[in-house]
N, C-alpha and C positions, 0 to 999 in steps of 0.2 A: 822833840819838834824840832826839825832844820830852820835853823833860823836865816842861813843863808837863800836856801833855794825858795821859803814863804814872802821873799819880799815883793815889792811891784816891777814889774819887766815894763821899759819903755821899749816901745819898740818904733822910733820915728817920734810922732804926735800921739799914737796908740799908747796908752796906759792899759797893759796886761792885771789881772788882780792875782790871775795863776800863773805859775810858771810847768802848766800841763799842758800839751797840746794832744789833738787829733792828727795823726799822720795822714795823707792825701791817698788815698788806695784807687787805683779806677777801676770802677765798676761796684765799687762799695761805699764809699762813702759818699752816697747821694743823701737827698735833702732828708729824704724821710731817715736814715740810720742818724745824721747829724740832729733833728729832730727829737728824735727819742733819746738820744744820751743827752742836748739839754734840758729835757727832762727833768735827771740827774741833776747834771752839772751845770753852775749858770753863769762860770767867769772863767770854766777852760775856753782857751782858741780852738775855733773849729775848722777846720780846713778840707773845701771842698776836694772830689775825685781830679785825676788831669784833665784840663779843657783843652782840648785841641785848637790853637790858636786858627788855623786856617779855618775848619769847623764854622768857629764861634766868628769868624768874619764873615765867611759865606753866607750863614744864618742865624741873624745874633739872638732869636728869639730859640735858639737852641733849650732843650730840653734838660741838659747834663746844664746848666748852669741856673735851673728853677731855686731859686731862694726868699727868705722873708726875714723882715727886721729883726723878729726874734731871734735869732741867729747869732747876732753879735753878743762877743767878738768873732768876726769872719774872717779867715784869708781864703782868694780864690785862686787857685794855683792851674798856670799855664804854661804848655807847652808848645816849643818849636824852636825854628832855626832863623826866621827872616827877621832880622829888627823893626821895618815897618809894621809886620802882620802883627807880633807881638805887642808892639804900640799897639796899634789900635782895636786889639782885642781886649786890653789892657782898660783903654778909655770906653769900651761897650761897658765893660764890671764894674767900672768904679763908684757909681752911684749905688750897688747893691753891699759894694765890698768896703772891709775897714783896712784890710790889707790886700796887697797881689803879691804873689807868691812866683817865683819861675821855677817849671823844672829843668832840675841839672844834674839829678839824680836816676832816673828809670832806667833800668839795665835792659830790659827784654829788646831782645834781637829786631822788632820792628818799630822802636824810636830811635834805638842808638842808630840804623844803618841808614837813615836819613837823616843825622845829625844835629837831632835833636836827644834831649834826657839828657845820661852818663857821657854821651860824646863829647858835650859842650867843654867837659876836665883834660880834651885831649884838643882844645882848641881856646884859650883861654881868650882871649884880643875877640872872638866872635861872641861869645858870655860876655865881655865887656860893653862891647857895642848893646848888645842887646837890652842889659841893665842901664844902659846909659837912653837908649831912645825910650824904655818903658815909664824911665822916672821922669821926660821931658813928657810925657803923655801924659800924666797925671798926677794928682795934688795928693795921692794917700803914701803912704812907708808901702816900699819894695823889698820883698825879703826874695832868697834865692835856700832851694834845698839842691844836698849834693853828696857825693861818695867819699868816703880816704882818697879814691882816686882809679885811676883803669884797672890797673893791676897792681899785685904785690909789689911788686919792683919801681910802680911808678905812683906813689901816693904823693900826690902834691896838695893834700886839701889845705894845708896850711897858705900854701901862698894862693891858692885861689880863692881861699876867703879873705885875705889881705888886699887882693886884687877887685873880688867884688864889693868889699866895704869900700875902694879907693872910690869904685866906681858908683857907689849910692846906693848899696843895699843897706835897710835898719837894722836885718839882723838874719841869721844862715840857719839854717838844720842842716846835720852831717849825719849822713849813715854810717853806721860804725862798718862797714863791709866794704871793700873795691868792686867793680863792675863785674871783676872777674870771677868772684864768688858769689854774685845773684844771691841769691838769700840761704846759702849752703854754708857751714860752721857756725863760727860763733863771732856776734859782735865783739869788737876791740875798744870797748868804751876808753881802755887806757892809751889808748891810740889820741882820745879826741881830747886830751886835757892837753895834748901839746898846743891846744889853741889859745889856753887860756894866756892873757898879757901880750899874745900877738897879734889883737881884735881888738878892738875896743866897742864894739860891738854886742850885743846876746848871740849867745850862741845853743842849740837847743839840739839834743843829743838823740839819736833814734837809732834803733833796733834793739829785738829781743827783750823788751818791757814788759812784761808779763802779768804783772800785779804789783802790789803800791812795795811788797818789798823789794822786788827786782828795782823798781825805777828811783828807792831811795838809793840802795847800792848804787845805781848808775849816775846820779848826781854827785854821788860822793868821787868817785872813780873818776868821772869824766871830768869834773869841775866846771861844768855846764851851768848855765840860765835856768835853762830847763829842759824838759823831756818830752819827745812826738811818740804816743803811743799808737801803734798801727792795727794788726790782723787782728791783736788778743780782742779787742773791742767790736770783735764780729759778732761775739757770743758771748758779750760782758756787758749790756746798757752802762752800767752802773761804776764801771771799772774806773773810767778818767775820775769821776767824784770820789771812788774810792781811794784811789790814789790820791786825790789831792786834802783829801782829809788825814792820810797819813804821814804825810809831808809834810803838812801846816800844821796838825794838831795832836798828832802822834796816836789816833785811832785807828785802830785798824778792826775794818769791818770786815765781817768775812765774806768770803766768796759765794754767790747765791747757790743755794740748793738747786734742785734738779724740779722741784715744782717754780719759784720765782722761773727758773731760766723758760722753762714750757711757755710760764704767763706774758715772760718777755717776746719768747717765739713766736707766739699768738698776734701779739698785740703788732710786735713790726712786722709779720705777712698782712695783716688786716691791713697796716699805713699804707703796703707796699699796692696793694691790691685797689684800694681808692686810689691809689696817684695813679697807677698806668693799667689798670681795668684788669677782673679775674685773671685771666688766662695768662695776660703779659707778667704781673706782678706773681703769679705761682712760680712762673721758669723762670723771674730775674731772682726770687728767692731762693733758690735751689742751692745757690754756692753758699748761704746761710744755715744751714739744716746741720751737716756736719760739726760746725762750732758749738753749738747752742746744744748740740745732745752727745759731746766727745767724752769718753770714757764712762760710757753708762754698758748695763749689761745687754748683750746683745745687741750693740752700739749699729755693726756692721748690718744687720740685717734690716735695722729698724729706716738706715739709712738709705738704703739701695729702695725701698718702699716709698720712702718717702720722696726722693729726688723724680722719683717716676711716675708718680701721682697726679694727676693735676684737676684731680676734683677734691673742691673744697674740704667738700663733708667727710670726704672719705680720708684727707690730709688730719681733720678735727678727732678722728675718730683713732687715727695710730697718734697722734699725740695722748689721748686717753689711753693709749695700749703701753706707750711709754712709763707715764706716770703710773701706771698700774703694777706695771712691770719694775718698776726702781722702789717701790715701798716693801 
């Protein structure tokens, strides 16, 4: 058991009973994925996909912000660079959220060229103004997520974290890569250990956490208070729960076998169809197939067939083939 990691984490007036969080993933961590993960883990912090402050203010009933009370504890992540709009969007979400998270780490071009996401690490004063505006607008804790820095020669995450703390955030999550690295290379968990003793608020480590074993190793190397799990959760709804059991109780629950993963896949697909309608739900789900059936015999052919199929019954028949092929 990792006694340091299993303690409660206080984020402002919100007490988390888990050191595990779901990372915000655009187009991935929607209501359905979060709902299904919550069926396994009752205590992990769930985080929504990135929500555009401009889009939300223009249409406050935006589908991307859908939630229900069963998700708690839940953090809503907002994105933008205009303090007033960020504050207004946070206010719209306040009644649904336990925590408001501010995206300062997204590295993709269409986000950073608009001064959003990781570009805020090059403009700390603007990042500070956003935090102050959001803090003044809501009565719940505010956090932020960012990276090591813009480039390998400009790692300013320690100073940035200190400024964010001074501005009023109650916790930070740091992806252990720079913006220039995007998602390539290896996350540098050791760099994150530099935050220990430099800030008084909790920090979560993010990047390359794909199993209970890697989660524990990340905690040990980064000295972080918690870990944030991203893309590995796309093909294993039980991953956050399995990580919690390993970190807190020393119990290593095996990865789901093929039959279990196909069952997860089908339930996930069915829920997306109910939520979005059959055609939209099937199209939305295409990104998940490779995650559920990776490393199987004939996987390439099966993936191609699944992502090009729009008929639900045909999809179910392909899944039966995959099961038969794997036995």
